[in-house]
C-alpha positions in Angstrom: 15.6 -275.2 -143.2 14.5 -273.6 -140.1 13.2 -270.1 -142.0 11.4 -272.6 -144.5 9.7 -274.3 -141.7 8.4 -271.3 -140.1 6.8 -269.7 -143.4 5.1 -272.6 -143.9 4.2 -272.2 -139.8 2.9 -268.8 -140.3 1.1 -269.5 -143.7 -1.0 -272.2 -141.6 -1.7 -270.1 -139.2 -3.1 -267.6 -141.8 -4.7 -270.1 -143.6 -6.9 -271.0 -139.6 -7.3 -267.1 -139.1 -9.2 -266.6 -142.5 -11.2 -269.7 -141.6 -12.2 -268.3 -138.1 -13.3 -264.9 -139.3 -15.3 -266.2 -142.3 -17.4 -268.6 -139.8 -17.4 -265.4 -137.0 -18.9 -263.5 -139.9 -22.1 -266.3 -140.5 -22.5 -267.1 -136.9 -22.9 -263.3 -136.6 -25.0 -262.8 -139.5 -27.5 -265.7 -138.8 -27.6 -263.8 -135.2 -28.6 -260.5 -136.8 -30.8 -262.1 -138.6 -32.7 -263.4 -135.9 -32.9 -260.3 -133.8 -35.4 -258.6 -135.7 -37.7 -261.8 -135.6 -37.7 -261.7 -132.0 -38.0 -257.9 -131.7 -40.8 -258.2 -133.7 -42.5 -261.3 -132.2 -42.1 -259.1 -128.7 -43.4 -255.7 -129.6 -46.5 -257.0 -131.2 -48.2 -258.5 -128.1 -50.6 -256.0 -126.6 -50.5 -254.3 -129.7 -53.2 -253.4 -132.5 -52.1 -253.7 -136.5 -53.0 -250.8 -138.7 -55.8 -253.4 -140.0 -57.3 -253.9 -136.9 -57.4 -250.2 -135.9 -58.9 -250.2 -139.4 -61.6 -252.7 -138.4 -62.7 -251.3 -135.5 -60.8 -253.6 -132.7 -59.9 -251.8 -129.1 -57.1 -253.0 -126.8 -58.5 -254.2 -123.2 -55.2 -254.5 -121.7 -52.2 -252.5 -122.4 -50.1 -255.0 -120.8 -48.7 -252.5 -118.2 -51.0 -251.8 -115.9 -54.8 -252.2 -114.6 -56.6 -249.4 -116.5 -59.8 -250.5 -117.7 -60.0 -253.0 -115.1 -61.3 -253.5 -111.4 -62.6 -256.0 -109.0 -66.3 -256.9 -109.2 -68.2 -254.4 -107.4 -64.8 -252.7 -106.0 -62.6 -250.0 -107.2 -59.1 -251.0 -108.1 -57.8 -254.5 -108.1 -57.1 -256.9 -105.1 -52.9 -257.7 -105.0 -53.8 -261.5 -106.1 -53.6 -259.6 -109.8 -50.7 -257.9 -110.9 -49.3 -256.8 -113.9 -46.2 -259.1 -115.3 -43.9 -259.2 -118.3 -46.8 -258.1 -120.3 -49.4 -259.8 -119.2 -52.2 -259.8 -116.7 -51.4 -262.7 -114.5 -53.9 -263.9 -111.1 -50.8 -265.0 -108.8 -52.4 -265.3 -105.7 -56.5 -266.8 -106.3 -56.7 -266.1 -102.2 -56.6 -262.4 -102.6 -57.6 -261.8 -106.1 -61.3 -262.5 -106.5 -62.5 -261.4 -110.3 -62.2 -258.6 -112.4 -64.6 -256.7 -114.8 -63.7 -254.1 -117.4 -65.0 -250.9 -116.8 -67.0 -250.6 -119.7 -70.1 -252.5 -121.0 -70.6 -254.5 -123.8 -73.3 -255.9 -125.8 -72.4 -257.7 -129.2 -68.4 -258.0 -129.7 -65.7 -260.3 -130.9 -63.6 -261.2 -128.0 -60.3 -262.4 -128.8 -57.2 -263.3 -125.9 -54.6 -265.4 -125.1 -54.1 -267.3 -121.7 -51.4 -269.6 -119.7 -52.8 -271.7 -117.3 -51.1 -273.0 -114.0 -51.3 -277.4 -113.5 -54.9 -278.0 -112.2 -56.2 -274.4 -112.7 -59.6 -273.2 -113.3 -60.5 -269.9 -114.7 -63.3 -268.0 -117.0 -64.3 -265.5 -118.9 -67.7 -264.4 -118.4 -69.6 -261.6 -120.4 -73.0 -259.4 -120.2 -72.3 -259.3 -115.8 -74.4 -256.9 -114.3 -74.1 -255.5 -110.8 -77.8 -257.9 -110.2 -76.0 -260.7 -108.9 -73.9 -261.2 -106.3 -71.1 -262.8 -108.1 -70.3 -262.5 -111.8 -71.7 -266.0 -112.6 -74.9 -264.9 -111.0 -75.3 -262.6 -114.7 -73.2 -263.4 -116.8 -72.5 -267.1 -119.0 -68.8 -268.4 -118.5 -66.7 -269.6 -121.1 -64.8 -271.9 -119.1 -60.9 -271.7 -118.8 -58.7 -274.6 -117.0 -56.0 -277.4 -117.3 -57.9 -280.2 -118.6 -55.9 -282.9 -117.3 -55.9 -281.9 -113.3 -58.6 -279.5 -112.7 -61.3 -280.8 -110.3 -63.9 -279.2 -112.4 -65.1 -281.8 -114.9 -66.5 -278.6 -117.0 -63.8 -278.1 -119.4 -62.0 -275.2 -120.8 -64.4 -273.8 -123.8 -67.6 -274.8 -123.0 -70.3 -272.7 -122.0 -70.3 -273.8 -118.0 -73.1 -276.0 -117.6 -74.7 -275.8 -120.6 -72.9 -276.5 -124.1 -70.2 -278.7 -124.2 -67.8 -279.7 -127.8 -68.7 -283.1 -129.9 -67.1 -286.1 -129.9 -63.9 -286.0 -131.4 -64.4 -288.4 -134.4 -60.3 -288.8 -134.7 -59.8 -289.5 -130.4 -63.6 -290.7 -129.8 -63.7 -288.4 -126.9 -65.0 -284.7 -126.6 -63.5 -282.2 -128.5 -59.8 -280.9 -126.9 -57.9 -278.6 -128.8 -56.0 -277.0 -125.5 -52.2 -277.0 -125.7 -50.3 -278.6 -122.6 -50.3 -276.5 -119.0 -47.1 -273.9 -119.5 -48.0 -273.0 -123.1 -50.2 -270.1 -124.5 -53.9 -270.7 -125.9 -55.9 -268.7 -128.1 -59.6 -267.8 -127.3 -62.1 -266.7 -129.4 -65.7 -265.7 -128.3 -68.1 -264.2 -131.0 -71.6 -263.0 -128.9 -74.2 -261.7 -131.2 -78.0 -262.0 -132.0 -77.6 -264.0 -134.3 -75.1 -266.9 -132.7 -72.7 -267.0 -130.4 -69.3 -269.0 -131.2 -66.9 -270.9 -128.8 -62.9 -271.7 -130.2 -60.3 -272.7 -128.6 -56.4 -272.2 -131.0 -58.5 -271.9 -133.8 -60.7 -274.7 -133.9 -64.1 -274.3 -133.3 -66.1 -276.0 -130.5 -69.8 -275.2 -131.1 -72.6 -272.6 -131.2 -75.4 -271.4 -130.0 -78.3 -268.7 -129.7 -79.0 -266.5 -126.6 -82.6 -266.6 -125.4 -83.4 -269.4 -128.0 -85.5 -272.0 -127.2 -82.8 -274.3 -126.8 -80.6 -272.0 -124.7 -83.8 -271.1 -122.2 -84.2 -275.0 -121.7 -80.5 -275.6 -120.9 -80.5 -272.8 -118.5 -83.6 -273.6 -116.6 -82.3 -277.7 -116.2 -78.9 -275.7 -114.6 -78.5 -274.3 -111.6 -78.6 -271.2 -113.3 -82.1 -271.7 -113.4 -82.6 -270.7 -110.0 -80.4 -267.5 -110.4 -83.3 -264.7 -111.7 -80.9 -262.3 -113.4 -78.6 -265.1 -115.3 -78.3 -264.6 -118.8 -81.0 -261.6 -118.7 -79.2 -258.5 -120.1 -77.9 -257.9 -123.6 -75.0 -256.0 -122.4 -72.7 -255.6 -119.5 -68.9 -256.3 -117.9 -66.3 -258.9 -119.2 -65.1 -261.1 -116.3 -62.0 -262.6 -115.5 -62.3 -265.3 -112.7 -59.1 -264.9 -110.1 -60.0 -267.9 -107.7 -59.5 -271.2 -108.7 -55.7 -271.2 -109.3 -53.0 -269.3 -110.8 -53.9 -267.6 -114.8 -51.7 -265.4 -117.1 -53.7 -263.0 -120.0 -52.3 -261.3 -122.9 -53.4 -259.8 -126.0 -57.1 -259.2 -124.8 -58.7 -257.5 -127.8 -62.6 -256.7 -128.6 -64.2 -255.8 -131.5 -67.7 -254.7 -131.3 -70.3 -255.9 -133.5 -73.7 -254.5 -135.2 -77.0 -255.7 -133.6 -78.3 -256.9 -137.1 -81.0 -259.4 -135.7 
């Protein structure tokens, strides 16, 4: 009788061991299947695909250094900017200032990801020249900010003080496609002689034409009308603003466009 009971117990243990091993294998398989996806997603940050390279895209940030960037009218980059975990970060806006590209660009398509702090305010300026005392004295600004808590009422994606999106029929409010603080947002900015386009997270906000009658009228009616060199150049640096809160950038890439107008 004792031998029978012992044999039955061994059979049960063997059965449970078999079940445990099968579950372990399934869990390990699931883990192995997810690892390549995460690895691919991580490795694709701050890189270009072969198709993008063929299309003429260029990286403006390599994810590892300040190569190609410096503070406006200065050599090097102030310590308020850091390269952390593959991102270009303004960690201390009190000791950062605005940074600009080493190269100048005329007509282009710019794409990047940004992640802004609570109540943060930043911006992307283009066609920036050395003629002004600040980047915004010559370069139009694609506004970046936390739309919920930022003090400035000019919201993310707007062309600062000049153009804003239409009313969203779904909400009855001005169109806002931004994600909450702490999440990555995607910017697409097209600057060409035919038209300029602002997009946030794949949503088109508006378009405008540089030097058109409408554009010039809006500039004259704004604070920029008192700045003689504002939006006068069709070539210049791209600037990232770093004095109104913490903001991180990654996947900064640009594609030159032909001047076909």
